[in-house]
N, C-alpha and C positions, 0 to 999 in steps of 0.2 A: 504494500500500500504506500510505502514511502516513495517509491518511484512514481506513483500516480500524483502524489503531492508535489514532487519535483516538476513533473510535466505540467501540472496545472499552474504552479508558480511561474514556470518558464513562459507559459502562454500569456499569463497576465503581464509579465515584464515585457515580452515582445509586443503585446497590444498597446501598452503604455508608450513604448518607444515609437511605434507606428503612428500613433495619434500625435505625439510630440513632434515628430519630424514632418507630419502633414500640416501641422500648425504654421510652420514657417512660410511656405508659399501661400497658404490659405489666408493668412493675415493680410498679405499684400493683395491678394485677389479681392478680399473683402473691402480694403481701402479703395481699390480701383473701381469696384462696382459701386461703392458709395459715392465716389467722386463723379461717376458717370450718370448719377441721378437715380440709381436703383434704390428703392425704399429699403431700409434696414431689415424689415421683417420679410422681405422677398429675396434677400441675398442668400445664395447657396454656394458652398465651397466643398472641396474634398474633405476638409476637416469635419464638416457636418456629417458626412457619411461615415467617417472613420470613428467618431466618438462613441458609436454604439459598441465598438469592440471592447472598451474598458469595462463597462458594467457587465457584459456577458462573461468575459473571462474572470472578472472579480467574483461574480456569483458562483461560477463553476469552481474556482479555487477555494472559495469559502466552504462550499458543500463538501468537496473532496477532502480538504484539510480537516474539517470538523469531524467527518467520519473516522479519519485516521486518528485524530486526537481523542475521540471518544473511545476507540479501541485501546489506546495507551492508557487512558483514564481508568477504564475497566480493569485492565491488568494490574495497574498500580494499586487501586483500591481493593482488589480481591485479596492481595497479600497484606495490605495495611489500610484499613478503612479511613484512617486520618491522614494519609500521605498527601492528599490533594485538598487544598483549602476550599475549593469551590465544588458544588455538586455537579453531577453529570450534565444537567440541563444547561449549565453555564458554558460547557465546552462549545456548544453550538451558538447560543445567544449572546455570549459575552462580546463577540466581535461587532455586533450591530446595535446593542442597547446603548443609548446615549449615556454619557458620563462614565459608566463602568467600563465601556470599551476602551477607555484610556489606560486601564491597568489590569483588568481581569485576564485578558489573554496572556500578558507577560507573566502574571502570577502562575497561570496554568503551566506555561513552558518551564518556568523556574522549578515548580514542584515536580514536573515530570523528569527534569534533569536531575534533581536531588534523588528521586526514587530510582533512577537508572543506576546510580551507584558507581559507575565506571569513573576512572581517573579523568578520562576525556570529557565526560559530562560535567564533572566538577570544575574543570577549567573554563567552561562556558558560563558558569554562574557569575553574575556581577557584570564585568565590563562588556563581555560579548553579548549577553542577552540585552543589556542596556543599549548597546550600539544598535542591535537589531531592532529593538522596540522604538527607540527615538527616531531612527530613520524611517520606520514604518509610519509612525504618527506624523512625522514631518511630511512624508509623501501624501498622506490623507489630507492634511491641512492645506498644503500647497495645491494639491489637485482640486480641492474645493474652493480655493481662494478666487479663482476666475469666475466661478458661478456667483459668488457673493458680490463681486465687483460689478456685475451687470445690474444689480438693483440700483435704481435711481441714477443710472448712468446718463450722460448727455447724449443727444441724438447722433453725434459724430464719433461716439465711443466704439472702438473696435473690440468686440468681445473675445476674439481669438487672441490669446496671450502666449505666444511661443516661449517667452522667457519663463513663464510659470510652468508650462508643459515640460520644457527641458529640465527645469529644476526638479519637478516632481519625478521625472524619469530617472534623474541622477540619484535622488534620495531612494527611490525604489530599488535601483541597482545596488546601492550600498546595503539596503535591508536584505535583498535577495542573496547577496554573497554570504552573509552570516546565516541567513535562514537555511540555505542548502546544507551548510555544515551542521546546524542544529538537527535537521531532518536525518542526516546520516548518523549522527550520534544516537538519536532516539531509535532509529531503525524501524523495521516493519513491526 
């Protein structure tokens, strides 16, 4: 199952980069169409078509990862019912419930690494899981910043923000590089 999580995570990363790279020419296309008199709500770019990739791959990665983490949670709590701080339902919901999504998933990974018991797992606790988690949260925040910026924006505002898309992709890349190592340590 770990390989499926890696594949789903890789798909998400690829999708984010595809969208980020499509934002560069699409922002200029948007400006050009706006300058030629096309109404903002009628402008269409490649970016508009590509943005559907991220939610689809994110939902897929969430479901696959949650199934894998649920299996690991079950194994850990079968041998020690108090090994994991959160109940089984939080394995799935902690990623999307507002506020708790800022720390519950990291708590789960920390607990799973602790119960793993290997020397390699112990080396991940602290700096590595914090790096993974902060880059993931950074990705989520930057990825959503462009959406928030469009509220009450002036009519000449270009909602396609390549700099934010590239920043989000870089943060996700950093998160991904540590995440893959965590997956391999936790195993199938």
